[in-house]
N, C-alpha and C positions, 0 to 999 in steps of 0.2 A: 670974305667967304671962309667958312669953317673947314671945307674940304676943297682940295684942288681937283680931285677926280673921284667919281663913283662909277664903278662898272656894275651894272645891274643885269638881271635876267640871265644869270650864269647857270648852266646845267650842273656842272661839277667843278670843284677846285682841287687840282692836285697841288698840295702845299709843299710836298717834299720834306716836311718837318718830321723829326724822329718820332714824336709822340702822337701826331695826328696827321698822317700823310695825305688823307683824302677826305674832302667834305662833299657829301652828296645830298640829294633830296630835292634839288631844283629850287628855283626862285632864290638864288644866292646872290650876294653882292660883296664887293670889296670897296672899302673907303680909304682914300689916301689924303693925308694932311697936307698943309701948305709947304711943308719941307720935303715933300716927295717920299714920305715914310708911310707904311701901311698902318692904318688906324684900326681896321676891322676887316675880318673875312668870315662870312657865315651867312645864315639865312636872313631874309628880310624881317621876319618876326623877331629874331634875336637882335638885329640892328635897332629895331624900334625900342627895345628894352635898353640896349646899350646907350642910345642917344635919342630919347623920345622927342626932343625938340629939333634936333638937327635934320633927321631923315634926309629928304632930297631938296630941302629948301635952301641950304647954305652950301651950295656947290657950284663952281663955275663951269664944270665939265661933266656931264652925265652921258655915259656911253652904254648903249644897249648891246649886250653880248649876243643877243638873239638865240638864247638857249644853247650856247656853245661853252666848251670847257676852257678854263684858264689855268695856265702853267706859270711857274716862276720863269724868269728869263734864263736861257741856257748859259752855262759856264764852260767854255772850252779851255781847259787847264794845261794844255800842252800843244803849242804850235810853233812853227818856224815860218810864219807868213812872210816875213821881210827877207827877201832875197833878190838877186839880180838874175833874170832870165830863167827859163825852164830847162829840163834835162830829158826831153822826150826820146832822144837818141839812146840814152841809157835804158829807158823803159823798153825800147825795142830789143836791146841786148838781153834784158831780163826775160822778155817773152821767149827768147831763144834758149834760155836756160842759164845765163850767166848769173853768178852769185854776187851778193853785196860785196864780199871780200875781193872777188875777181875784178869787179868794176873799179873798186877803189885802188887796187894794185896797178891798174892800167892808166891811172891818172884821172879817173872819173870820180864820182861821188862828191864828198865834201870838198876835196881839193879843186874839183872842177868849178863848184860854186864860188870858192874863194877867189879863183882867177877871174871869174866874171864880175865879182864884187869890185875888184880893183879897177876893172875896165869901165865901170858904170858910175855915173855921177850920183850924188845924193838925191838930187831932184828926180832923176829917172827911177831910182830905187823907190822913192816915196810914191811916185805915180803908179808904178807897177804894183806895189804892195797895197795901195789904196783900192785898186780894183778887186784884188783878192779879199781884202777886209770887208768891202761892201757886200760881196757875195756871202761871206760868213755871217755878217750881221743880218742879212735878209733871211737867213735860216732860223732866226730867233736867238742868236747869241748876243747877250748884253754884257758879258764879261769874257775877256780873252787874254790869255797869257801869250806873249810873243818873245821868242828867244833870238839872240844874235847867234854868232857861231859860223857864219859863212864868209869870214875874212881872214881870221887867224893872224892878224897883226894889229898893232896898236891903232893905227889910223883907220883901218878898215872896220874893226870892231866898234870903234867910236862912231863911225859913219852909220853903221847899221843901228846902233842904239839911238842915234839922233833921228834916224828915220822913224823908229818906233815912237820917239818923243813927239815928232811932228804929227804922227797919226793920232796920238793922244789929244793933241790940240784941235784936230780936224773933226773928230767924231765924239758924240756924247756918251758912248759906252765906256765901261771900265776896261782899261788896258794895263796889264801888269807886265813890265819889262824884266827879262831875265838875261844875264850875261852868260854866254856859253862859249867863251874863248877856248876852253878845253874841250873842243868838239873833235879835233884831230890834230896831229902834228903837221905843221906846214913843211914843205919840201926842204926849206932852209935848215930846219931843226930835226930832220928825219933821224939823224944819228946823234943828236944832242938834246935829249929830252929835258935834262936839267936846265939847259939854257932857255928853252921855251917856257918851262914852268917858272923860272926866275923872271922872265919877261911878264908873264901873267901876274905874278905876285908883286913884283916891285914897280911895274909901270902901268899895266892895264887896270888892275883893281883900284889903286889909289886915284887914278885919273877918273875912272867911272864913278867912284864914290864922291869925289870932289864936285863932279857935275850933276850928281843925283840922277844918273841915267839908268840904274837898275835896282830892283828890289831884291832879286835872288841871283845867286851864282850856281850854275849847273856844271856838271862834268860827265863826259861819256866814259864810263868805266867798263872797258871791254878789251878782250884780246886784240892786239894790234892798235889799240888806242891808248887809254890811260889805265895804268895798272892800279891795283887797290892802294898801294903805298903812295903812288903819285896823286891819286884822287884825294886821299886823306890829307896830303900836304896842302893841296890847293884849297880844299874846303875849310881846313883849319885856319888858313890865312884869311879866307873870305869871312868866316864867322867872327874872327877877331876884329874885323873892320866894320861889323854890324850888318852884313848882308844875311838874308835868309839863304838856306842851302837846299839844293835839289840834286838828284842824280838820275842819269840814264844808267840802268844796270840790268844784268841778267837777260839781255836780249838774245844773245847767241850762246853764252856760256855763264854758268853760275860761278862767279869769281869771289863772291862775298860782298859785292856792292850793296845788296839789300841789307845785309847785317850791319855794314858800316853806316848806311843811312839811318837805320834804327838807333844805333849806338850814338850817333852824332846829333840826333834829334832833328833830322831833315824834315822839311815840310812834306815832301813826297819823294818817292823813288818810282821811276816810270819805266815802262816796257814789261819786264818780268815774265817774258815768255818761258824762261828756263829757271824760274825761281825754285829754290829748294824748300823742303819742309821746314828746315831750320830758319830759313829766311821768312817764311810765313809766320812762324812762331814769334820771331823777333819783332816783326811788324805789329802783330797783335798786342804785344807787350808795350811797345813804344808809343803807339798812336800815330806814327808816320803813315801818311796816306799812300796806298798803292795806286799808281796811275797806269791804268790798262789802256792799250791802244789797239783795239781790234781791227780798225780799218787798215792799219799797217800790216797786220797779219795777213789780211786778204790780199792787199796790194803787193806785198813782198814775199808771199808764200811761206810765211813763218807759222809755227804753231801758235795757238791761242793761249794767252796767259790763263792760269786756272782761277778765274775770278770768283766763281761760286765757292770753290774750296777755300779761298781766302776769306770770303764773307762768312762762311760757316765756322771759321776759326777766329772770328772777331776782328778781322781786318776791315778798315774803311776803304772802299774801292771807288775811285773816280774813273770815268771813261772820257777819253779825249780823242781828237782826230790825228794828232801828230802831223798836221798839214805841212808838207815840205816837198821840195822838188824831186827828191830822190826815192824815198821809200813810202810815201803816202801823199800823193798829189790829189787830196780831197779835203775840203773844208766843211763837209755836210755832217755836222755833229749828230743830228738825230739818227743817222745811219749807225753810229756807234752804239746807240741805245738799242736799236733793232738787232744788231749783231749780238749784243749782250744777251738779249732775250732768246735769240734763236740758236746761237753757236756757243756762247759761254755759259749757258744754262742758268742765267740769272733770272729772277722774277722781273716782271714789268716794272714793279715798284722800285726794285734795286737798280734796274737799268736807267730809269728816269732820274733817280736820286744820284746816279753816277754822273749825269750831265748837268746837275743842278747843285744841290747842297754839298755833295762830296767833292765836286770840282772846286767849289768855294773853299772847302776845308783844306784842300791841297794847296791853295794859294793864301791860306790864313786870313780870309776875309769873310768867313761864314757868320760873323756877327752882324754883317750888313747885307750880305748877298746869298743867293742860292735857294731861298725858300720863301714862301708866303706866310710870314709871321709878323705880328704886331711889332712895330719899331724898326723893321728892316726896310731897305730901299724898295720902292714900288717898281721893280723891274718885272714886267708882266707880259704874258703872251695870251691873246685870244686865238684859239685854234679853230680851224674849220671843221669841227665835229663836236657832237655833244658828249662823246665818250672819252674819258681820260686814257683809255687803252689804245684807241684807234690810231693815233699818230705813230705808235711803235709797231702796231700790227700792219698798217698800210705803209710799208717801208719804201724808201727811195723817192718819196714825194714830200714837198714842202707844204706843211699844213698851216703855216702862220697866216692869220687873217689881219690881226692888229698887234702892234708892239709898243710897249711903254717903257721908258727909262726914267726912273725916279718920278713916275707919275706923268711924264710928258710923252705924248704920242710921238713916235718916230716914223718918219717917212721911209718905208722899206722898198720903194720903187727905184732902187739904184740902177745904174747902168749895169748891164750884164756882159760877161765876156767868157 
């Protein structure tokens, strides 16, 4: 067979491509080759000219979109899905007015999750995390980044990364693992920052590299966590070992983490609720992607990052969920796009590009993921509407009708919890 998949009778195609983000006019189709790559996206008449002999005769799977819109698969470029147990008691404290810092100071937050990681077996962590991941996939996510960071010791961080590795083997979607051992200082190293940084650099990073368990290394650069100097030291070591680098920065205070990310050529710097004008300028000059997390702002009562201002100044903006047990217990990525359009003053196009192409750019996989373009992986979503705008407009609802990963239809009727 010449094609492994043809989706026909498409109303509109939101490609997310920079030069041609939307194909309209009806009677559209997408053709996928036998390697799961996109061969064609456009009108039936154009396809007849593109391949006059192929048409629909040489395809093993023809899917009728029933006059509905097709999107690229969603890319959630910042999550902490793999963890042990939830922290709803802290959520109740937040509802009473407790701050992130106050909860952390009382033994909650990241240190609470680290304690639970130690008490939970690898198999149990995989089982808990698989339920969350299946929910995320069912929302149309075909690529997801997952961070460690809820153990803060050698054995525990390796356990979390192995859980991520196990999920990679269990599911056909693209999973990008990130090591976030520099998420907080464990109690043992509360007054010995150099000791913990040395543990990360001399023991954790070499072991993770030797086992091939992470693509990126991330650091939480913030007051009370890792200083600018400490962050730079860890990321310099990570970069020298061949890891890609990322940062959490400017969430509560503008310490210069964004500028550092730009100077070091980080793939992305995420949060940015308190980014400075200088930080925006540096990002625009560097090409480092801004990872904006609007659901976190809602969940944790934080200001919204100035996404549209960044876009206006030439910064590439990705939107992600930050799915985690403390500050954003939500994996519904389309909601990030809707908040982008309603609260961050982004256009619908930029909001959707934030959860597709720009998310892929922040993971440095945009040559194969994130948009409907010839030669890219056929990660595709048929949505339950004929309008490309409607799924962002009708927010809080899952509009996915069918989902394809590299041209293969994925069963999205997962267990729900």
